DSSP file (Angstrom, degrees, kcal/mol; ACC not computed):
  #  RESIDUE AA STRUCTURE BP1 BP2  ACC     N-H-->O    O-->H-N    N-H-->O    O-->H-N    TCO  KAPPA ALPHA  PHI   PSI    X-CA   Y-CA   Z-CA
    1    1 A M              0   0    0      0, 0.0     5,-0.0     0, 0.0     2,-0.0   0.000 360.0 360.0 360.0 143.9   12.0  -27.7  -19.1
    2    2 A A     >  -     0   0    0      1,-0.1     4,-1.8     4,-0.0     3,-0.4  -0.312 360.0-120.7 -69.4 152.0   12.9  -26.0  -22.3
    3    3 A D  H  > S+     0   0    0      1,-0.2     4,-2.4     2,-0.2     5,-0.2   0.884 112.8  55.1 -61.7 -39.2   14.0  -22.4  -22.3
    4    4 A W  H  > S+     0   0    0      1,-0.2     4,-2.0     2,-0.2    -1,-0.2   0.841 107.0  51.5 -65.2 -30.4   11.2  -21.4  -24.6
    5    5 A A  H  > S+     0   0    0     -3,-0.4     4,-2.5     2,-0.2    -1,-0.2   0.884 108.9  50.2 -72.2 -38.5    8.7  -22.9  -22.2
    6    6 A K  H  X S+     0   0    0     -4,-1.8     4,-2.6     2,-0.2     5,-0.2   0.927 112.1  47.5 -63.0 -44.5   10.2  -21.0  -19.3
    7    7 A I  H  X S+     0   0    0     -4,-2.4     4,-2.4     1,-0.2    -2,-0.2   0.913 112.8  49.1 -63.0 -42.6   10.0  -17.7  -21.2
    8    8 A L  H  X S+     0   0    0     -4,-2.0     4,-2.1    -5,-0.2    -1,-0.2   0.895 112.1  48.5 -64.0 -40.6    6.4  -18.4  -22.2
    9    9 A L  H  X S+     0   0    0     -4,-2.5     4,-2.3     2,-0.2    -2,-0.2   0.906 112.3  47.8 -67.4 -42.4    5.4  -19.2  -18.7
   10   10 A K  H  X S+     0   0    0     -4,-2.6     4,-2.5     2,-0.2    -2,-0.2   0.913 111.7  50.0 -64.4 -42.4    7.1  -16.1  -17.3
   11   11 A T  H  X S+     0   0    0     -4,-2.4     4,-2.4    -5,-0.2    -1,-0.2   0.900 110.8  50.3 -63.3 -39.7    5.4  -14.0  -19.9
   12   12 A G  H  X S+     0   0    0     -4,-2.1     4,-2.4     2,-0.2    -2,-0.2   0.898 109.7  50.3 -64.7 -40.6    2.1  -15.5  -19.1
   13   13 A L  H  X S+     0   0    0     -4,-2.3     4,-2.5     2,-0.2    -2,-0.2   0.919 111.6  47.8 -63.0 -43.5    2.6  -14.9  -15.4
   14   14 A I  H  X S+     0   0    0     -4,-2.5     4,-2.5     1,-0.2    -2,-0.2   0.916 112.4  49.1 -64.6 -42.5    3.4  -11.2  -16.0
   15   15 A A  H  X S+     0   0    0     -4,-2.4     4,-2.3     1,-0.2    -1,-0.2   0.893 111.4  50.3 -63.9 -39.1    0.4  -10.8  -18.3
   16   16 A G  H  X S+     0   0    0     -4,-2.4     4,-2.2     2,-0.2    -2,-0.2   0.913 111.1  47.4 -65.6 -43.0   -1.8  -12.4  -15.7
   17   17 A V  H  X S+     0   0    0     -4,-2.5     4,-2.5     2,-0.2    -2,-0.2   0.917 112.8  49.3 -64.4 -42.7   -0.6  -10.2  -12.9
   18   18 A M  H  X S+     0   0    0     -4,-2.5     4,-2.4     1,-0.2    -2,-0.2   0.899 110.9  50.0 -63.9 -40.0   -1.0   -7.1  -15.1
   19   19 A A  H  X S+     0   0    0     -4,-2.3     4,-2.3     2,-0.2    -1,-0.2   0.891 110.5  50.9 -65.1 -38.5   -4.5   -8.2  -16.1
   20   20 A G  H  X S+     0   0    0     -4,-2.2     4,-2.3     2,-0.2    -2,-0.2   0.918 110.8  47.5 -64.5 -43.3   -5.4   -8.7  -12.4
   21   21 A L  H  X S+     0   0    0     -4,-2.5     4,-2.4     2,-0.2    -2,-0.2   0.910 111.3  51.6 -63.2 -41.7   -4.1   -5.2  -11.5
   22   22 A W  H  X>S+     0   0    0     -4,-2.4     4,-1.8     1,-0.2     5,-0.6   0.915 110.4  49.2 -60.5 -42.8   -6.0   -3.7  -14.4
   23   23 A A  I  X>S+     0   0    0     -4,-2.3     5,-1.6     1,-0.2     4,-1.5   0.906 111.4  48.9 -64.4 -41.8   -9.2   -5.4  -13.2
   24   24 A V  I  <5S+     0   0    0     -4,-2.3    -1,-0.2     1,-0.2    -2,-0.2   0.922 118.1  38.7 -64.6 -43.4   -8.7   -4.2   -9.6
   25   25 A F  I  <5S+     0   0    0     -4,-2.4    -1,-0.2    -5,-0.2    -2,-0.2   0.653 131.0  22.0 -87.3 -14.4   -8.1   -0.6  -10.5
   26   26 A T  I  <5S+     0   0    0     -4,-1.8    -3,-0.2    -5,-0.2    -2,-0.2   0.716 125.2  36.8-121.1 -31.9  -10.6   -0.2  -13.4
   27   27 A Q  I  <<S+     0   0    0     -4,-1.5     2,-0.5    -5,-0.6    -3,-0.2   0.798  96.1  77.7 -98.9 -30.8  -13.4   -2.7  -13.2
   28   28 A I      < -     0   0    0     -5,-1.6     2,-0.5    -4,-0.2    -1,-0.0  -0.700  67.8-151.3 -86.3 126.4  -14.1   -3.2   -9.5
   29   29 A Q        -     0   0    0     -2,-0.5    -3,-0.0     0, 0.0    -4,-0.0  -0.840   5.2-156.2-100.2 129.8  -16.2   -0.4   -8.0
   30   30 A F        -     0   0    0     -2,-0.5     2,-0.1     1,-0.0    -2,-0.0  -0.846  23.7-111.6-103.1 140.1  -15.7    0.4   -4.4
   31   31 A P        -     0   0    0      0, 0.0     2,-0.5     0, 0.0    -1,-0.0  -0.361  29.7-112.9 -70.7 149.4  -18.5    2.1   -2.4
   32   32 A A        -     0   0    0     -2,-0.1     2,-0.4     2,-0.0     0, 0.0  -0.709  32.4-161.1 -82.8 127.3  -18.0    5.6   -1.2
   33   33 A I        -     0   0    0     -2,-0.5     2,-0.6     2,-0.0     0, 0.0  -0.913  10.9-136.7-112.3 135.4  -17.9    5.8    2.6
   34   34 A S        +     0   0    0     -2,-0.4     3,-0.2     1,-0.1     4,-0.1  -0.812  23.8 173.5 -95.4 123.2  -18.4    9.0    4.5
   35   35 A F     >  +     0   0    0     -2,-0.6     4,-2.6     1,-0.1     5,-0.2   0.058  41.4 119.3-110.6  22.3  -16.0    9.7    7.4
   36   36 A D  H  > S+     0   0    0      1,-0.2     4,-2.2     2,-0.2     5,-0.2   0.900  74.5  49.0 -59.0 -44.4  -17.3   13.2    8.1
   37   37 A G  H  > S+     0   0    0      1,-0.2     4,-1.9     2,-0.2    -1,-0.2   0.901 112.6  47.6 -63.7 -40.6  -18.3   12.4   11.7
   38   38 A I  H  > S+     0   0    0      1,-0.2     4,-2.5     2,-0.2    -1,-0.2   0.917 111.6  50.1 -66.3 -42.9  -15.0   10.8   12.5
   39   39 A F  H  X S+     0   0    0     -4,-2.6     4,-2.4     1,-0.2    -2,-0.2   0.863 108.3  53.1 -66.2 -34.9  -13.0   13.6   11.0
   40   40 A D  H  X S+     0   0    0     -4,-2.2     4,-2.1    -5,-0.2    -1,-0.2   0.929 111.6  46.1 -63.3 -43.8  -15.0   16.2   13.0
   41   41 A G  H  X S+     0   0    0     -4,-1.9     4,-2.4     2,-0.2    -2,-0.2   0.897 112.8  49.2 -65.6 -40.6  -14.2   14.3   16.2
   42   42 A V  H  X S+     0   0    0     -4,-2.5     4,-2.7     2,-0.2    -1,-0.2   0.899 110.6  51.2 -66.0 -39.7  -10.6   13.9   15.4
   43   43 A G  H  X S+     0   0    0     -4,-2.4     4,-2.4     2,-0.2    -2,-0.2   0.906 111.0  47.9 -63.5 -41.3  -10.3   17.6   14.6
   44   44 A T  H  X S+     0   0    0     -4,-2.1     4,-2.3     2,-0.2    -2,-0.2   0.925 113.5  47.1 -65.1 -44.2  -11.9   18.6   17.9
   45   45 A A  H  X S+     0   0    0     -4,-2.4     4,-2.7     2,-0.2     5,-0.2   0.904 111.6  51.1 -64.1 -41.0   -9.6   16.2   19.8
   46   46 A F  H  X S+     0   0    0     -4,-2.7     4,-2.7     1,-0.2    -2,-0.2   0.919 110.8  48.4 -63.4 -42.3   -6.6   17.5   17.9
   47   47 A A  H  X S+     0   0    0     -4,-2.4     4,-1.7     2,-0.2    -2,-0.2   0.909 112.4  49.1 -63.4 -41.5   -7.5   21.1   18.7
   48   48 A F  H  X S+     0   0    0     -4,-2.3     4,-1.7     2,-0.2    -2,-0.2   0.934 114.7  43.6 -63.0 -47.2   -8.1   20.3   22.4
   49   49 A I  H  X S+     0   0    0     -4,-2.7     4,-2.9     1,-0.2     7,-0.2   0.893 111.2  55.3 -66.1 -38.7   -4.7   18.4   22.7
   50   50 A N  H  < S+     0   0    0     -4,-2.7    -1,-0.2    -5,-0.2    -2,-0.2   0.848 106.9  51.5 -62.9 -33.9   -3.0   21.2   20.8
   51   51 A Y  H  < S+     0   0    0     -4,-1.7    -1,-0.2    -5,-0.2    -2,-0.2   0.913 118.8  34.5 -69.0 -42.4   -4.3   23.8   23.3
   52   52 A W  H  < S+     0   0    0     -4,-1.7    -2,-0.2     1,-0.3    -1,-0.2   0.750 127.4  36.4 -88.2 -25.2   -3.0   21.9   26.3
   53   53 A I    ><  -     0   0    0     -4,-2.9     3,-1.9    -5,-0.2    -1,-0.3  -0.822  67.4-174.1-127.5  91.7    0.2   20.4   24.8
   54   54 A P  T 3  S+     0   0    0      0, 0.0     4,-0.2     0, 0.0    -1,-0.1   0.744  82.7  54.6 -62.1 -24.8    1.7   23.0   22.4
   55   55 A I  T >> S+     0   0    0      1,-0.2     4,-1.8     2,-0.1     3,-0.6   0.491  80.6  97.6 -86.8  -1.5    4.5   20.7   21.2
   56   56 A F  H <> S+     0   0    0     -3,-1.9     4,-3.1     1,-0.2     5,-0.2   0.866  74.4  57.8 -58.3 -41.7    1.9   18.0   20.2
   57   57 A P  H 3> S+     0   0    0      0, 0.0     4,-2.5     0, 0.0    -1,-0.2   0.879 107.4  48.9 -58.8 -35.8    1.7   18.9   16.4
   58   58 A I  H <> S+     0   0    0     -3,-0.6     4,-2.1    -4,-0.2    -2,-0.2   0.929 114.3  44.8 -67.0 -44.7    5.5   18.4   16.1
   59   59 A L  H  X S+     0   0    0     -4,-1.8     4,-2.5     2,-0.2    -1,-0.2   0.903 113.9  50.5 -64.8 -40.7    5.3   15.0   17.8
   60   60 A W  H  X S+     0   0    0     -4,-3.1     4,-2.5     2,-0.2    -2,-0.2   0.928 111.5  46.7 -63.9 -46.7    2.2   14.0   15.8
   61   61 A N  H  X S+     0   0    0     -4,-2.5     4,-2.3    -5,-0.2    -1,-0.2   0.885 112.8  50.2 -64.8 -38.0    3.9   14.9   12.5
   62   62 A T  H  X S+     0   0    0     -4,-2.1     4,-2.5     2,-0.2    -2,-0.2   0.918 111.1  48.6 -64.8 -43.1    7.0   13.1   13.4
   63   63 A A  H  X S+     0   0    0     -4,-2.5     4,-2.4     2,-0.2    -2,-0.2   0.905 112.1  49.0 -64.3 -41.3    5.1   10.0   14.4
   64   64 A L  H  X S+     0   0    0     -4,-2.5     4,-2.4     2,-0.2    -2,-0.2   0.905 111.7  49.3 -64.3 -40.9    3.1   10.1   11.2
   65   65 A A  H  X S+     0   0    0     -4,-2.3     4,-2.3     2,-0.2    -2,-0.2   0.915 112.5  47.1 -64.9 -42.7    6.3   10.4    9.1
   66   66 A M  H  X S+     0   0    0     -4,-2.5     4,-2.3     2,-0.2    -2,-0.2   0.895 112.9  49.4 -66.6 -39.4    8.0    7.5   10.9
   67   67 A G  H  X S+     0   0    0     -4,-2.4     4,-2.5     2,-0.2    -2,-0.2   0.894 110.8  50.1 -65.1 -39.9    4.9    5.4   10.5
   68   68 A S  H  X S+     0   0    0     -4,-2.4     4,-2.4     2,-0.2    -2,-0.2   0.898 110.7  49.5 -65.2 -40.5    4.7    6.2    6.8
   69   69 A L  H  X S+     0   0    0     -4,-2.3     4,-2.2     2,-0.2    -2,-0.2   0.915 111.1  49.4 -63.7 -43.1    8.4    5.3    6.4
   70   70 A L  H  X S+     0   0    0     -4,-2.3     4,-2.2     2,-0.2    -2,-0.2   0.916 111.7  48.8 -62.2 -43.3    7.8    2.0    8.2
   71   71 A L  H  X S+     0   0    0     -4,-2.5     4,-2.5     1,-0.2    -2,-0.2   0.899 110.3  51.3 -63.2 -40.9    4.8    1.2    6.0
   72   72 A A  H  X S+     0   0    0     -4,-2.4     4,-2.4     1,-0.2    -1,-0.2   0.887 109.6  50.2 -64.1 -38.8    6.8    2.1    2.8
   73   73 A L  H  X S+     0   0    0     -4,-2.2     4,-2.4     2,-0.2    -2,-0.2   0.895 110.9  49.1 -67.0 -39.7    9.6   -0.2    3.9
   74   74 A W  H  X S+     0   0    0     -4,-2.2     4,-2.6     2,-0.2     5,-0.3   0.928 111.8  48.7 -63.5 -44.9    7.2   -3.1    4.6
   75   75 A V  H  X S+     0   0    0     -4,-2.5     4,-2.3     1,-0.2    -2,-0.2   0.919 112.2  49.0 -62.0 -43.1    5.5   -2.6    1.2
   76   76 A F  H  X S+     0   0    0     -4,-2.4     4,-2.4     2,-0.2    -1,-0.2   0.911 111.0  50.7 -62.2 -42.7    8.9   -2.5   -0.5
   77   77 A R  H  X S+     0   0    0     -4,-2.4     4,-2.0     1,-0.2    -2,-0.2   0.948 114.5  41.6 -61.5 -49.7   10.0   -5.7    1.3
   78   78 A Y  H  X S+     0   0    0     -4,-2.6     4,-2.3     1,-0.2    -1,-0.2   0.823 112.5  55.2 -71.7 -29.2    6.9   -7.7    0.3
   79   79 A A  H  X S+     0   0    0     -4,-2.3     4,-2.4    -5,-0.3    -1,-0.2   0.907 108.6  48.0 -67.7 -40.6    6.9   -6.3   -3.2
   80   80 A T  H  X S+     0   0    0     -4,-2.4     4,-2.5     2,-0.2    -2,-0.2   0.889 111.4  50.6 -67.3 -36.8   10.5   -7.5   -3.7
   81   81 A I  H  X S+     0   0    0     -4,-2.0     4,-2.4     2,-0.2    -2,-0.2   0.925 111.8  48.3 -63.2 -43.0    9.6  -10.9   -2.3
   82   82 A A  H  X S+     0   0    0     -4,-2.3     4,-2.4     2,-0.2    -2,-0.2   0.893 111.7  49.0 -64.9 -39.5    6.6  -11.1   -4.7
   83   83 A I  H  X S+     0   0    0     -4,-2.4     4,-2.0     2,-0.2    -1,-0.2   0.920 111.9  48.3 -67.5 -42.6    8.7  -10.1   -7.7
   84   84 A R  H  X S+     0   0    0     -4,-2.5     4,-0.8     1,-0.2    -2,-0.2   0.905 113.1  48.5 -62.4 -40.2   11.4  -12.7   -6.8
   85   85 A W  H  < S+     0   0    0     -4,-2.4     3,-0.4     1,-0.2    -2,-0.2   0.886 109.6  52.9 -66.2 -38.6    8.7  -15.3   -6.4
   86   86 A L  H  < S+     0   0    0     -4,-2.4    -1,-0.2     1,-0.2    -2,-0.2   0.893 113.4  41.9 -64.5 -39.8    7.1  -14.3   -9.7
   87   87 A F  H  < S+     0   0    0     -4,-2.0     2,-1.2     1,-0.2    -1,-0.2   0.515  95.2  83.7 -88.5  -4.2   10.3  -14.6  -11.7
   88   88 A K     <  +     0   0    0     -4,-0.8     2,-0.6    -3,-0.4    -1,-0.2  -0.640  57.0 151.0 -98.9  78.5   11.5  -17.9  -10.0
   89   89 A V  S    S-     0   0    0     -2,-1.2   -79,-0.1     1,-0.2   -80,-0.1  -0.933  74.3 -29.8-114.4 110.4    9.5  -20.3  -12.1
   90   90 A N              0   0    0     -2,-0.6    -1,-0.2     1,-0.1   -84,-0.1   0.882 360.0 360.0  52.1  48.1   11.0  -23.7  -12.5
   91   91 A E              0   0    0     -3,-0.1    -1,-0.1   -85,-0.0    -2,-0.1   0.399 360.0 360.0-115.6 360.0   14.6  -22.6  -12.1
């Protein structure tokens, strides 16, 4: 395939992905969901556990931080795979 065709195809792919992201974040409306009841129950449970296990907030925050780090690493891994796949067009 000619070099100009590869460049044109890559540019088209990038434009398509950007248009798709724009559509997802600006044109699609997601319904508002109320989680008030769930949050009230979680708050009550957290207060109960905090009363009986005083070190629980430290353990909870550590677990949330580790989970967030793991999620960020997964997202980074799959994003790099997607970027490599996007730029590997007929090469």
